[in-house]
Backbone of each chain as ProteinMPNN parsed JSONL, in Angstrom:
{"seq_chain_A": "MIRGFFDPERPPHPFVTVAVNIPAATGEEWVSIEFLVDTGASHTCLHPLDSVRRVGISLGRLRDASAWPRAIVTGGVGGAATYFVCEATYGFRHDDGEVETFAGDIWIAELSAGNQRIPSLLGWDLLKHFLMDVDGPAQELTLRRP", "coords_chain_A": {"N_chain_A": [[153.356, 99.947, 72.691], [154.559, 97.771, 75.187], [157.117, 95.569, 75.758], [157.511, 92.607, 77.524], [159.269, 89.856, 79.043], [160.083, 86.375, 79.178], [162.128, 84.736, 81.352], [164.359, 82.261, 80.549], [165.716, 80.888, 82.525], [164.285, 81.253, 84.749], [161.714, 79.975, 84.889], [158.146, 79.755, 85.371], [157.838, 82.472, 84.825], [156.626, 85.739, 83.904], [158.361, 88.731, 83.101], [158.978, 92.297, 83.256], [160.901, 95.074, 82.273], [161.37, 98.041, 84.003], [161.849, 101.517, 84.373], [162.669, 103.252, 87.327], [162.168, 105.837, 89.635], [162.985, 106.765, 92.824], [162.714, 109.064, 95.043], [163.454, 109.11, 97.794], [165.402, 107.245, 97.937], [166.952, 107.117, 95.586], [167.403, 109.675, 94.877], [167.557, 112.021, 92.319], [168.056, 110.241, 90.38], [167.364, 107.642, 88.0], [166.637, 104.171, 88.021], [166.85, 100.885, 86.585], [164.624, 98.206, 86.863], [163.918, 94.766, 86.887], [160.863, 93.572, 86.928], [158.771, 91.036, 88.229], [155.766, 90.206, 86.784], [152.839, 90.439, 88.479], [149.715, 89.699, 88.926], [148.382, 89.18, 91.208], [149.304, 90.794, 93.173], [148.69, 93.602, 95.127], [150.143, 95.939, 95.269], [153.096, 97.444, 93.917], [156.257, 96.104, 94.51], [159.51, 96.261, 95.92], [162.123, 94.057, 96.296], [164.747, 92.709, 98.468], [167.142, 91.899, 96.985], [167.088, 93.398, 94.602], [166.925, 95.909, 95.785], [169.464, 96.186, 96.795], [171.281, 95.635, 94.615], [170.439, 97.239, 92.499], [169.187, 99.649, 93.378], [170.749, 100.481, 95.445], [170.425, 100.547, 98.192], [171.394, 100.162, 101.526], [171.929, 97.123, 103.409], [171.651, 97.469, 106.117], [169.943, 99.701, 106.3], [167.7, 98.556, 105.203], [166.878, 97.0, 107.242], [166.058, 98.694, 109.176], [163.438, 100.171, 110.427], [163.056, 102.725, 111.372], [164.383, 104.312, 109.643], [162.8, 105.032, 107.616], [160.007, 106.856, 106.279], [157.435, 105.771, 106.46], [155.904, 102.757, 107.367], [154.384, 99.611, 106.679], [152.504, 96.726, 107.596], [151.817, 93.852, 105.916], [149.885, 91.138, 104.527], [150.484, 87.897, 103.066], [150.836, 84.873, 101.093], [153.096, 83.939, 102.218], [152.971, 84.758, 104.785], [152.955, 87.404, 107.309], [154.478, 90.519, 106.422], [156.785, 93.228, 106.462], [156.767, 96.375, 104.911], [158.321, 99.275, 103.554], [156.999, 102.314, 102.675], [157.334, 104.359, 99.915], [157.369, 107.335, 97.92], [157.255, 107.106, 94.373], [158.212, 107.153, 90.92], [157.387, 105.677, 87.874], [158.762, 104.456, 84.844], [157.761, 103.351, 81.775], [158.966, 101.81, 78.926], [158.063, 102.173, 75.638], [157.694, 100.417, 72.446], [158.482, 102.245, 70.487], [160.447, 103.669, 71.682], [159.772, 105.752, 73.35], [159.246, 106.8, 76.71], [156.827, 106.239, 79.055], [155.421, 107.719, 81.876], [154.38, 107.074, 85.252], [153.123, 108.186, 88.284], [153.382, 107.237, 91.702], [153.459, 104.979, 94.453], [156.067, 102.97, 95.953], [156.558, 99.847, 97.435], [158.938, 98.959, 99.658], [160.633, 96.187, 100.655], [161.22, 95.161, 103.978], [164.259, 93.75, 105.106], [164.488, 90.274, 105.332], [165.005, 86.854, 106.34], [163.64, 85.292, 104.598], [163.066, 86.672, 102.233], [165.117, 87.339, 100.519], [165.626, 86.189, 98.082], [163.519, 86.65, 96.48], [161.92, 87.893, 93.59], [161.39, 91.334, 92.573], [158.123, 92.815, 92.445], [155.626, 93.612, 90.076], [152.774, 95.208, 90.615], [149.163, 95.5, 90.961], [148.589, 98.185, 91.171], [149.973, 99.435, 89.149], [149.584, 97.777, 86.928], [146.928, 98.157, 86.348], [146.741, 100.171, 84.518], [147.053, 99.158, 82.004], [146.397, 97.131, 79.06], [146.882, 93.741, 78.99], [148.661, 91.183, 77.421], [149.305, 87.842, 77.602], [151.125, 85.302, 76.34], [151.419, 82.18, 76.808], [152.372, 79.68, 75.554], [154.05, 80.763, 73.552], [155.727, 82.2, 75.097], [155.584, 85.027, 75.558], [155.05, 88.405, 76.525], [153.078, 91.268, 76.55], [152.359, 94.69, 77.176], [149.862, 97.083, 76.763], [148.531, 100.334, 76.187], [145.152, 101.258, 76.796]], "CA_chain_A": [[153.402, 98.598, 73.26], [155.709, 97.506, 76.047], [157.385, 94.131, 75.69], [158.153, 91.941, 78.64], [160.038, 88.677, 78.637], [160.136, 85.207, 80.06], [163.518, 84.345, 81.522], [164.417, 80.798, 80.462], [166.27, 80.308, 83.743], [163.363, 81.503, 85.852], [160.371, 79.657, 84.411], [157.495, 80.18, 84.125], [157.346, 83.793, 85.18], [156.827, 86.864, 82.99], [158.994, 89.919, 83.676], [159.082, 93.486, 82.427], [161.89, 96.019, 82.792], [160.754, 99.351, 84.229], [162.689, 102.536, 85.013], [162.041, 103.692, 88.577], [162.8, 106.898, 90.429], [162.528, 106.758, 94.219], [163.486, 110.179, 95.594], [164.001, 108.825, 99.12], [166.498, 106.278, 97.836], [167.809, 107.326, 94.418], [167.497, 111.099, 94.546], [166.997, 112.322, 90.998], [168.479, 109.194, 89.455], [166.465, 106.548, 87.653], [167.269, 102.861, 87.927], [165.98, 99.921, 85.911], [164.31, 97.023, 87.662], [163.161, 93.72, 86.205], [159.777, 93.182, 87.823], [157.896, 89.921, 87.91], [154.389, 90.691, 86.634], [152.076, 89.683, 89.474], [148.343, 90.224, 89.009], [147.871, 88.949, 92.551], [149.887, 91.77, 94.105], [147.958, 94.872, 95.119], [151.087, 97.038, 95.124], [154.409, 97.142, 93.362], [157.174, 95.874, 95.63], [160.938, 96.08, 95.675], [162.651, 93.101, 97.254], [166.108, 93.091, 98.859], [168.208, 91.743, 95.992], [167.055, 94.59, 93.741], [167.228, 97.086, 96.601], [170.918, 96.269, 96.944], [172.071, 95.651, 93.372], [170.0, 98.257, 91.55], [168.863, 100.94, 94.004], [171.878, 100.864, 96.296], [170.03, 100.686, 99.592], [172.224, 99.278, 102.351], [171.178, 96.112, 104.155], [171.321, 98.06, 107.412], [168.744, 100.531, 106.154], [166.553, 97.67, 104.934], [166.462, 96.393, 108.516], [165.787, 99.759, 110.144], [162.156, 100.83, 110.134], [163.117, 104.144, 111.724], [165.039, 105.033, 108.557], [161.812, 105.245, 106.559], [158.901, 107.687, 106.779], [156.186, 105.042, 106.662], [156.009, 101.307, 107.245], [153.123, 98.9, 106.832], [152.601, 95.274, 107.685], [150.808, 93.293, 105.031], [149.857, 89.683, 104.53], [150.582, 87.164, 101.807], [150.885, 83.44, 101.35], [154.279, 83.686, 103.039], [152.77, 85.305, 106.125], [153.048, 88.856, 107.425], [155.753, 91.099, 106.016], [156.845, 94.684, 106.615], [157.241, 97.132, 103.746], [158.485, 100.715, 103.724], [156.284, 102.925, 101.556], [158.004, 105.561, 99.412], [156.925, 107.864, 96.634], [158.057, 106.625, 93.246], [157.706, 107.343, 89.562], [157.749, 104.53, 87.046], [158.861, 104.738, 83.417], [157.603, 102.168, 80.913], [159.439, 102.143, 77.582], [157.305, 101.593, 74.528], [158.471, 99.947, 71.293], [159.049, 103.357, 69.715], [161.499, 104.286, 72.473], [159.257, 106.724, 74.313], [159.023, 106.286, 78.061], [155.61, 106.789, 79.649], [155.628, 107.692, 83.319], [153.25, 107.009, 86.186], [153.516, 108.494, 89.663], [152.71, 106.397, 92.692], [154.293, 104.549, 95.572], [156.68, 101.654, 95.868], [156.709, 99.211, 98.744], [160.292, 98.4, 99.76], [160.551, 95.145, 101.681], [162.189, 95.02, 105.062], [165.079, 92.557, 104.899], [164.229, 89.112, 106.18], [165.681, 85.652, 105.833], [162.833, 84.633, 103.571], [162.737, 87.44, 101.028], [166.321, 87.758, 99.791], [165.679, 85.593, 96.747], [162.25, 86.898, 95.799], [162.009, 89.014, 92.649], [160.496, 92.471, 92.791], [156.819, 92.514, 91.859], [154.83, 94.679, 89.47], [151.436, 94.917, 91.112], [147.962, 95.995, 90.309], [148.586, 99.65, 91.151], [150.464, 99.847, 87.829], [148.999, 96.951, 85.867], [145.584, 98.653, 86.039], [146.814, 101.142, 83.422], [147.404, 98.49, 80.748], [145.863, 95.887, 78.551], [148.011, 92.82, 79.058], [148.568, 89.927, 76.681], [150.3, 86.845, 77.994], [151.079, 84.135, 75.465], [152.223, 81.158, 77.494], [153.145, 78.796, 74.657], [155.1, 81.515, 72.839], [156.554, 82.879, 76.102], [155.59, 86.45, 75.239], [154.221, 89.294, 77.346], [153.022, 92.656, 76.09], [151.465, 95.625, 77.842], [149.432, 98.154, 75.859], [147.607, 101.304, 76.755], [143.842, 101.14, 76.149]], "C_chain_A": [[154.69, 98.427, 74.072], [155.922, 95.987, 76.06], [158.07, 93.649, 76.963], [158.933, 90.746, 78.14], [159.824, 87.565, 79.643], [161.603, 84.802, 80.148], [163.6, 82.822, 81.486], [164.979, 80.133, 81.703], [165.38, 80.56, 84.958], [161.939, 81.169, 85.431], [159.404, 79.529, 85.566], [157.059, 81.638, 84.204], [157.605, 84.862, 84.125], [157.402, 88.075, 83.726], [158.861, 91.093, 82.707], [160.089, 94.432, 83.092], [161.275, 97.415, 82.848], [161.798, 100.28, 84.851], [161.946, 103.058, 86.24], [162.871, 104.813, 89.191], [162.158, 106.891, 91.805], [163.287, 107.864, 94.931], [164.131, 109.877, 96.939], [165.201, 107.886, 99.066], [167.458, 106.581, 96.695], [168.01, 108.805, 94.094], [166.835, 111.376, 93.216], [167.284, 111.214, 89.993], [167.36, 108.186, 89.206], [167.261, 105.251, 87.597], [166.313, 101.926, 87.197], [165.855, 98.668, 86.771], [163.545, 96.036, 86.787], [162.114, 93.195, 87.187], [159.095, 91.919, 87.311], [156.468, 90.47, 87.862], [153.48, 89.817, 87.494], [150.679, 90.283, 89.632], [147.716, 89.953, 90.373], [148.395, 89.929, 93.582], [149.119, 93.086, 94.009], [148.891, 96.04, 94.826], [152.423, 96.542, 94.55], [155.441, 97.147, 94.491], [158.608, 95.725, 95.134], [161.473, 95.123, 96.731], [164.174, 93.255, 97.393], [167.194, 92.949, 97.805], [168.248, 92.956, 95.06], [167.346, 95.856, 94.533], [168.73, 97.304, 96.699], [171.602, 96.491, 95.602], [171.657, 96.735, 92.399], [169.807, 99.629, 92.198], [169.982, 101.421, 94.91], [171.506, 101.125, 97.738], [170.865, 99.696, 100.417], [171.335, 98.268, 103.087], [170.788, 96.639, 105.532], [170.066, 98.904, 107.344], [167.508, 99.675, 105.894], [166.06, 96.967, 106.203], [165.881, 97.429, 109.482], [164.515, 100.524, 109.789], [162.196, 102.32, 110.427], [163.764, 104.982, 110.615], [164.066, 105.411, 107.45], [160.62, 106.02, 107.107], [157.637, 106.897, 107.109], [156.41, 103.547, 106.464], [154.632, 100.696, 107.414], [153.428, 97.413, 106.976], [151.465, 94.712, 106.856], [150.927, 91.781, 105.022], [149.968, 89.102, 103.14], [150.649, 85.694, 102.121], [152.095, 83.071, 102.206], [154.135, 84.184, 104.458], [152.908, 86.816, 106.113], [154.436, 89.338, 107.026], [155.664, 92.609, 106.148], [157.424, 95.313, 105.355], [157.325, 98.6, 104.112], [157.93, 101.398, 102.478], [156.96, 104.237, 101.173], [157.336, 106.033, 98.124], [157.856, 107.362, 95.536], [157.401, 107.042, 91.946], [158.258, 106.224, 88.704], [157.774, 104.941, 85.58], [158.806, 103.458, 82.602], [158.027, 102.554, 79.494], [158.647, 101.383, 76.522], [158.25, 101.174, 73.397], [159.14, 101.076, 70.528], [160.11, 104.127, 70.499], [161.016, 105.307, 73.49], [158.993, 106.042, 75.657], [157.821, 107.004, 78.665], [155.707, 106.649, 81.161], [154.306, 107.664, 84.089], [153.788, 107.287, 87.587], [152.738, 107.605, 90.626], [153.623, 106.136, 93.867], [155.026, 103.264, 95.195], [156.815, 101.128, 97.283], [158.074, 98.514, 98.758], [160.326, 97.436, 100.936], [161.633, 95.291, 102.734], [162.966, 93.726, 104.843], [164.675, 91.456, 105.874], [164.928, 87.91, 105.568], [164.939, 85.059, 104.646], [162.633, 85.404, 102.288], [163.946, 87.867, 100.205], [166.319, 87.285, 98.346], [164.438, 85.893, 95.919], [162.407, 88.059, 94.816], [161.09, 90.155, 93.065], [159.231, 92.254, 91.964], [156.157, 93.756, 91.279], [153.374, 94.379, 89.771], [150.336, 95.67, 90.405], [147.871, 97.521, 90.288], [149.101, 100.194, 89.823], [149.824, 99.052, 86.696], [147.622, 97.449, 85.455], [145.58, 99.637, 84.864], [146.902, 100.472, 82.047], [146.426, 97.388, 80.366], [147.054, 94.932, 78.477], [147.722, 91.559, 78.264], [149.691, 89.015, 77.143], [150.107, 85.628, 77.113], [152.01, 83.087, 76.066], [153.027, 80.289, 76.557], [154.282, 79.517, 73.943], [156.045, 82.23, 73.801], [156.71, 84.364, 75.765], [154.644, 87.202, 76.157], [154.254, 90.684, 76.727], [152.023, 93.42, 76.942], [151.137, 96.721, 76.841], [148.523, 99.094, 76.609], [146.268, 101.169, 76.058], [143.563, 102.317, 75.215]], "O_chain_A": [[155.761, 98.886, 73.675], [154.997, 95.226, 76.345], [159.07, 94.212, 77.408], [159.224, 90.637, 76.949], [159.44, 87.79, 80.79], [162.244, 84.553, 79.126], [162.973, 82.156, 82.31], [164.75, 78.944, 81.924], [165.695, 80.125, 86.066], [161.041, 81.995, 85.597], [159.836, 79.209, 86.673], [155.998, 81.989, 83.687], [158.676, 84.892, 83.518], [156.978, 88.398, 84.836], [158.659, 90.91, 81.507], [160.118, 94.567, 84.316], [160.73, 97.905, 81.859], [162.539, 99.877, 85.748], [160.735, 103.279, 86.193], [164.098, 104.744, 89.257], [160.938, 106.998, 91.935], [164.406, 107.632, 95.388], [165.242, 110.338, 97.205], [165.932, 107.753, 100.048], [168.657, 106.329, 96.817], [168.711, 109.143, 93.141], [165.68, 111.008, 93.003], [166.793, 111.259, 88.865], [166.53, 107.917, 90.075], [168.418, 105.238, 87.177], [165.103, 102.151, 87.191], [166.83, 98.154, 87.319], [162.641, 96.417, 86.043], [162.429, 92.479, 88.138], [158.874, 91.76, 86.11], [156.021, 91.125, 88.803], [153.365, 88.612, 87.27], [150.483, 91.248, 90.372], [146.627, 90.449, 90.659], [147.977, 89.9, 94.74], [148.927, 93.616, 92.914], [148.482, 97.022, 94.205], [152.797, 95.378, 94.694], [155.489, 98.065, 95.31], [158.871, 95.145, 94.08], [161.295, 95.353, 97.927], [164.816, 93.861, 96.535], [168.086, 93.794, 97.73], [169.322, 93.48, 94.764], [167.954, 96.786, 94.003], [169.214, 98.436, 96.69], [172.403, 97.414, 95.453], [172.455, 97.122, 91.544], [170.213, 100.647, 91.639], [170.147, 102.623, 95.121], [172.209, 101.857, 98.435], [171.016, 98.535, 100.038], [170.159, 98.522, 103.349], [169.726, 96.301, 106.055], [169.216, 98.832, 108.232], [166.404, 100.023, 106.312], [164.962, 96.411, 106.229], [165.279, 97.067, 110.493], [164.533, 101.419, 108.944], [161.465, 103.097, 109.813], [163.702, 106.211, 110.643], [164.454, 106.034, 106.461], [160.261, 105.86, 108.273], [156.851, 107.32, 107.957], [157.041, 103.133, 105.492], [153.811, 101.189, 108.188], [154.467, 96.922, 106.535], [150.3, 95.049, 107.064], [151.934, 91.217, 105.452], [149.591, 89.737, 102.156], [150.534, 85.297, 103.281], [152.115, 82.018, 102.842], [155.062, 84.056, 105.258], [152.97, 87.438, 105.052], [155.436, 88.659, 107.258], [154.597, 93.197, 105.968], [158.426, 94.852, 104.81], [156.51, 99.109, 104.881], [158.343, 101.093, 101.36], [157.137, 105.12, 102.013], [156.811, 105.236, 97.347], [159.063, 107.212, 95.731], [156.19, 107.256, 91.881], [159.434, 105.87, 88.791], [156.908, 105.689, 85.126], [159.676, 102.594, 82.714], [157.506, 103.515, 78.927], [158.574, 100.155, 76.513], [159.431, 101.523, 73.387], [160.23, 100.903, 69.982], [160.618, 105.139, 70.015], [161.763, 105.688, 74.392], [158.58, 104.885, 75.726], [157.806, 108.231, 78.771], [156.038, 105.578, 81.668], [153.277, 108.16, 83.631], [154.78, 106.696, 88.016], [151.579, 107.269, 90.383], [154.455, 106.969, 94.228], [154.655, 102.57, 94.248], [157.143, 101.869, 98.21], [158.327, 97.6, 97.973], [160.077, 97.825, 102.077], [162.804, 95.513, 102.424], [162.39, 92.717, 104.439], [164.542, 91.683, 107.076], [165.382, 87.95, 104.424], [165.536, 84.402, 103.792], [162.084, 84.859, 101.331], [163.811, 88.674, 99.285], [166.939, 87.907, 97.484], [164.322, 85.438, 94.781], [162.965, 89.097, 95.17], [160.134, 89.959, 93.816], [159.259, 91.598, 90.923], [156.131, 94.813, 91.908], [152.806, 93.418, 89.251], [150.546, 96.365, 89.411], [147.148, 98.085, 89.466], [148.716, 101.288, 89.41], [149.554, 99.597, 85.625], [147.186, 97.195, 84.332], [144.529, 99.904, 84.282], [146.831, 101.158, 81.027], [145.738, 96.805, 81.204], [148.11, 95.29, 77.957], [146.668, 90.943, 78.418], [150.868, 89.368, 77.082], [149.05, 84.996, 77.135], [153.223, 83.112, 75.855], [154.239, 80.159, 76.727], [155.356, 78.948, 73.75], [157.048, 82.802, 73.375], [157.824, 84.885, 75.696], [153.579, 86.704, 76.521], [155.322, 91.213, 76.419], [150.997, 92.89, 77.368], [152.022, 97.229, 76.152], [147.832, 98.701, 77.548], [146.233, 100.983, 74.842], [142.503, 102.372, 74.591]]}, "seq_chain_B": "MAVFIVPEPTFEESAAIRNFWTAHHREFLERYPEQFVAVREGEVIVAASDLDDLVAKIRHLRLDPRTDVDIEFITGGTGSLLL", "coords_chain_B": {"N_chain_B": [[152.317, 110.595, 80.117], [154.966, 111.203, 77.964], [158.416, 110.998, 78.286], [161.978, 111.704, 78.294], [164.075, 109.412, 79.487], [166.865, 108.018, 81.065], [167.702, 105.28, 82.554], [169.78, 103.726, 85.111], [171.049, 100.543, 85.316], [170.856, 101.138, 81.707], [167.979, 100.395, 79.615], [168.873, 98.732, 77.577], [171.336, 97.864, 78.585], [170.423, 96.501, 80.796], [169.105, 94.352, 79.605], [171.309, 93.13, 78.436], [172.768, 92.375, 80.687], [170.995, 90.536, 81.788], [171.067, 88.624, 79.738], [173.688, 87.792, 79.983], [173.681, 86.451, 82.477], [171.864, 84.423, 81.878], [173.225, 83.068, 79.835], [175.358, 82.007, 81.236], [174.249, 80.438, 83.11], [174.069, 77.592, 83.499], [176.742, 76.847, 83.873], [177.405, 78.386, 86.162], [175.597, 77.303, 87.906], [176.614, 74.783, 88.374], [178.936, 75.432, 89.722], [178.245, 77.222, 91.768], [175.823, 76.49, 93.28], [172.608, 77.439, 94.477], [173.441, 79.88, 95.545], [174.286, 83.347, 96.107], [175.83, 85.298, 93.673], [178.451, 87.415, 92.705], [179.499, 89.38, 90.031], [182.109, 90.84, 88.177], [183.135, 92.618, 85.439], [182.626, 90.383, 83.854], [183.643, 88.257, 85.275], [183.448, 86.013, 88.023], [183.643, 87.227, 91.248], [183.051, 86.981, 93.96], [181.106, 84.735, 96.023], [178.258, 83.663, 97.891], [176.092, 82.122, 100.3], [174.29, 83.712, 101.469], [172.798, 86.916, 101.375], [173.717, 88.968, 103.0], [176.322, 88.067, 103.679], [177.476, 88.056, 101.171], [177.424, 90.782, 100.407], [179.084, 91.796, 102.375], [181.514, 90.608, 101.645], [181.905, 91.778, 99.156], [182.201, 94.453, 99.87], [184.484, 94.204, 101.402], [186.348, 93.958, 99.454], [186.519, 96.498, 98.712], [184.609, 97.399, 96.954], [181.57, 98.552, 95.396], [178.295, 97.358, 95.909], [176.286, 98.095, 94.142], [177.27, 99.675, 92.0], [179.706, 98.61, 91.126], [179.613, 95.895, 90.637], [177.622, 93.109, 89.39], [174.868, 91.279, 90.653], [173.488, 88.075, 91.208], [171.119, 85.547, 92.109], [171.762, 82.166, 92.094], [170.05, 79.465, 91.113], [168.87, 76.131, 90.889], [166.321, 75.473, 90.929], [162.894, 75.117, 89.833], [161.786, 77.509, 89.643], [159.638, 77.85, 91.275], [157.204, 79.7, 92.862], [155.078, 81.119, 95.251], [153.3, 83.83, 95.524]], "CA_chain_B": [[153.254, 111.612, 79.644], [156.183, 110.616, 77.433], [159.591, 111.79, 78.644], [163.262, 111.085, 77.97], [164.644, 108.906, 80.735], [167.944, 107.043, 80.897], [167.971, 104.685, 83.869], [171.049, 103.024, 85.339], [171.541, 100.469, 83.952], [169.877, 101.452, 80.674], [167.167, 99.238, 79.23], [169.719, 97.827, 76.775], [172.308, 97.25, 79.494], [169.687, 95.55, 81.628], [168.907, 93.14, 78.795], [172.613, 92.481, 78.268], [173.081, 91.738, 81.972], [170.155, 89.335, 81.875], [171.582, 87.64, 78.785], [174.926, 87.237, 80.541], [173.346, 85.458, 83.501], [171.231, 83.285, 81.217], [174.248, 82.327, 79.097], [176.282, 81.345, 82.167], [173.485, 79.842, 84.215], [174.431, 76.182, 83.752], [178.107, 76.846, 84.421], [177.383, 78.9, 87.535], [174.825, 76.38, 88.734], [177.515, 73.706, 88.788], [179.981, 75.935, 90.63], [177.706, 78.021, 92.886], [174.381, 76.205, 93.412], [171.843, 78.072, 95.559], [174.252, 80.95, 96.13], [174.366, 84.655, 95.475], [177.101, 85.426, 92.971], [178.76, 88.764, 92.227], [180.342, 89.356, 88.845], [182.696, 92.116, 87.753], [183.77, 92.489, 84.125], [182.425, 89.042, 83.33], [184.279, 87.245, 86.114], [182.925, 85.882, 89.376], [184.64, 87.674, 92.237], [182.683, 86.393, 95.247], [179.828, 84.034, 96.093], [177.861, 83.381, 99.272], [174.734, 81.597, 100.386], [173.465, 84.718, 102.137], [173.043, 88.237, 100.795], [174.561, 89.693, 103.959], [177.712, 87.638, 103.522], [177.961, 88.478, 99.86], [177.683, 92.224, 100.43], [180.286, 92.008, 103.206], [182.684, 90.227, 100.844], [182.089, 92.804, 98.119], [182.727, 95.66, 100.512], [185.853, 93.899, 101.821], [187.184, 94.21, 98.268], [186.391, 97.942, 98.474], [183.738, 97.592, 95.801], [180.195, 98.927, 95.719], [177.403, 96.316, 95.391], [175.414, 98.582, 93.064], [177.931, 100.274, 90.839], [180.939, 97.938, 90.703], [179.392, 94.479, 90.325], [176.223, 92.713, 89.292], [174.599, 90.177, 91.583], [172.332, 87.232, 90.897], [170.991, 84.325, 92.899], [171.845, 81.044, 91.166], [169.271, 78.357, 91.641], [168.467, 75.104, 89.936], [164.892, 75.218, 91.105], [162.066, 75.336, 88.641], [161.179, 78.836, 89.701], [158.372, 77.778, 91.999], [156.952, 80.807, 93.773], [153.701, 81.45, 95.577], [153.426, 85.192, 96.024]], "C_chain_B": [[154.533, 110.923, 79.171], [157.362, 111.542, 77.725], [160.843, 111.02, 78.258], [163.939, 110.694, 79.273], [165.735, 107.895, 80.399], [168.255, 106.458, 82.27], [169.359, 104.056, 83.921], [170.746, 101.66, 85.964], [170.452, 100.839, 82.946], [169.05, 100.204, 80.361], [168.019, 98.227, 78.447], [170.746, 97.12, 77.664], [171.634, 96.209, 80.38], [169.466, 94.243, 80.881], [170.227, 92.392, 78.615], [173.036, 91.764, 79.55], [172.289, 90.445, 82.124], [170.684, 88.253, 80.945], [172.88, 87.002, 79.293], [174.605, 86.138, 81.557], [172.708, 84.22, 82.88], [172.286, 82.421, 80.523], [175.157, 81.522, 80.019], [175.562, 80.545, 83.25], [173.947, 78.41, 84.525], [175.822, 76.066, 84.381], [178.102, 77.289, 85.886], [176.613, 77.965, 88.462], [175.683, 75.217, 89.204], [178.505, 74.179, 89.857], [179.422, 76.596, 91.892], [176.212, 77.745, 93.106], [173.777, 76.864, 94.644], [172.684, 79.119, 96.293], [174.037, 82.272, 95.388], [175.772, 84.792, 94.885], [177.264, 86.873, 92.506], [179.785, 88.669, 91.105], [180.841, 90.753, 88.545], [183.465, 91.874, 86.468], [183.75, 91.04, 83.642], [183.021, 87.922, 84.161], [183.643, 87.221, 87.502], [184.003, 86.311, 90.363], [184.33, 87.144, 93.632], [181.342, 85.683, 95.112], [179.541, 83.739, 97.555], [176.421, 82.895, 99.28], [173.757, 82.605, 100.965], [173.813, 86.091, 101.566], [173.919, 89.098, 101.701], [176.035, 89.363, 103.757], [178.289, 88.129, 102.203], [178.318, 89.96, 99.866], [178.922, 92.529, 101.27], [181.55, 91.685, 102.419], [182.968, 91.266, 99.757], [182.724, 94.054, 98.728], [184.165, 95.444, 100.998], [186.836, 94.137, 100.673], [187.148, 95.686, 97.866], [185.622, 98.236, 97.189], [182.332, 97.915, 96.279], [179.237, 97.9, 95.105], [176.503, 96.785, 94.246], [176.196, 98.971, 91.819], [179.115, 99.471, 90.303], [180.753, 96.489, 90.281], [177.926, 94.292, 89.921], [176.049, 91.428, 90.09], [173.394, 89.395, 91.086], [172.314, 86.059, 91.863], [170.886, 83.166, 91.928], [171.11, 79.857, 91.781], [168.921, 77.382, 90.523], [167.012, 74.734, 90.065], [164.12, 75.546, 89.848], [161.394, 76.691, 88.669], [159.871, 78.845, 90.439], [158.265, 78.924, 92.992], [155.453, 80.887, 94.021], [153.749, 82.801, 96.251], [152.064, 85.735, 96.438]], "O_chain_B": [[155.119, 110.136, 79.915], [157.302, 112.738, 77.438], [160.781, 109.834, 77.935], [164.328, 111.553, 80.064], [165.547, 107.023, 79.55], [168.982, 107.062, 83.058], [170.019, 103.883, 82.896], [170.217, 101.627, 87.075], [169.268, 100.853, 83.283], [169.385, 99.1, 80.791], [167.894, 97.018, 78.64], [170.992, 95.924, 77.51], [172.212, 95.163, 80.674], [169.619, 93.161, 81.447], [170.255, 91.162, 78.639], [173.597, 90.67, 79.496], [172.819, 89.409, 82.525], [170.744, 87.085, 81.328], [173.134, 85.82, 79.06], [175.171, 85.046, 81.511], [172.98, 83.098, 83.307], [172.247, 81.193, 80.612], [175.669, 80.473, 79.627], [176.186, 80.04, 84.184], [174.185, 78.067, 85.683], [176.036, 75.282, 85.304], [178.716, 76.649, 86.74], [176.928, 77.847, 89.646], [175.498, 74.719, 90.314], [178.862, 73.433, 90.769], [180.041, 76.541, 92.954], [175.415, 78.683, 93.115], [174.37, 76.847, 95.723], [172.634, 79.219, 97.519], [173.662, 82.3, 94.215], [176.766, 84.444, 95.522], [176.328, 87.477, 91.982], [180.796, 87.975, 91.215], [180.096, 91.729, 88.645], [184.349, 91.018, 86.419], [184.732, 90.54, 83.094], [182.915, 86.753, 83.789], [183.339, 88.264, 88.08], [185.132, 85.82, 90.32], [185.249, 86.884, 94.409], [180.549, 85.98, 94.219], [180.459, 83.583, 98.36], [175.636, 83.211, 98.387], [172.546, 82.386, 100.957], [174.979, 86.389, 101.307], [174.758, 89.862, 101.224], [176.882, 90.252, 103.676], [179.439, 88.561, 102.132], [179.383, 90.35, 99.388], [179.713, 93.408, 100.926], [182.545, 92.404, 102.515], [184.122, 91.589, 99.477], [183.659, 94.63, 98.17], [184.968, 96.377, 101.009], [188.0, 94.472, 100.894], [187.674, 96.073, 96.822], [185.928, 99.171, 96.449], [181.95, 97.598, 97.406], [179.342, 97.595, 93.917], [176.012, 95.967, 93.468], [175.809, 98.622, 90.704], [179.492, 99.634, 89.142], [181.63, 95.911, 89.639], [177.101, 95.191, 90.087], [176.96, 90.606, 90.186], [172.413, 89.967, 90.61], [173.352, 85.633, 92.369], [170.032, 83.167, 91.042], [171.5, 79.326, 92.821], [168.707, 77.769, 89.375], [166.523, 73.813, 89.41], [164.636, 76.173, 88.923], [160.542, 76.994, 87.833], [159.064, 79.756, 90.254], [159.127, 79.097, 93.854], [154.656, 80.739, 93.095], [154.179, 82.921, 97.398], [151.965, 86.876, 96.888]]}, "name": "protein", "num_of_chains": 2, "seq": "MIRGFFDPERPPHPFVTVAVNIPAATGEEWVSIEFLVDTGASHTCLHPLDSVRRVGISLGRLRDASAWPRAIVTGGVGGAATYFVCEATYGFRHDDGEVETFAGDIWIAELSAGNQRIPSLLGWDLLKHFLMDVDGPAQELTLRRPMAVFIVPEPTFEESAAIRNFWTAHHREFLERYPEQFVAVREGEVIVAASDLDDLVAKIRHLRLDPRTDVDIEFITGGTGSLLL"}
């Protein structure tokens, strides 16, 4: 079982901490990211605040599409946005301390005026692997493998 | 596949960082509303309304935004997001 959390200062959103390795950005190093669990997101996304404070990507690189192997433009309620697609491996830590990994991609947001304050999102590309229990009144989130 | 992974920060350190921001949220909200705040060793060293400005201030102090400080955006909003 993987336990998430509700941050009392960021209501009412559920978060989960995930270890992430992004070879194009972190080399062999793993970093931990607190993702907002978003069942409406098709893909897991890294937004600029986490790109800077956790992954160490410079703001200049976040503005420069030529610095990334692949970029896509996608739509959301906020309008069109550009993301840089990178290979990534995710590590979810279970209650017993073991970390289960999943290989995939991560979408790294191009820096814009509107996305600096947005949390990173855990999308359906990873959530599809889990049974998820969200207890709103108790403010608890758990992910389990089927 | 279960493997041994130690991210930076560790899962425990990440929780401690979150607890720090939660514990100081009201205080920081009074002093730095709607601003990005950088903390080093428990003390606020710079704040700015824009991430660009904040990173520039951190670098001016010859510090690294990832390894030398932690950064949070301090808001009094109710967390309203439509993603």
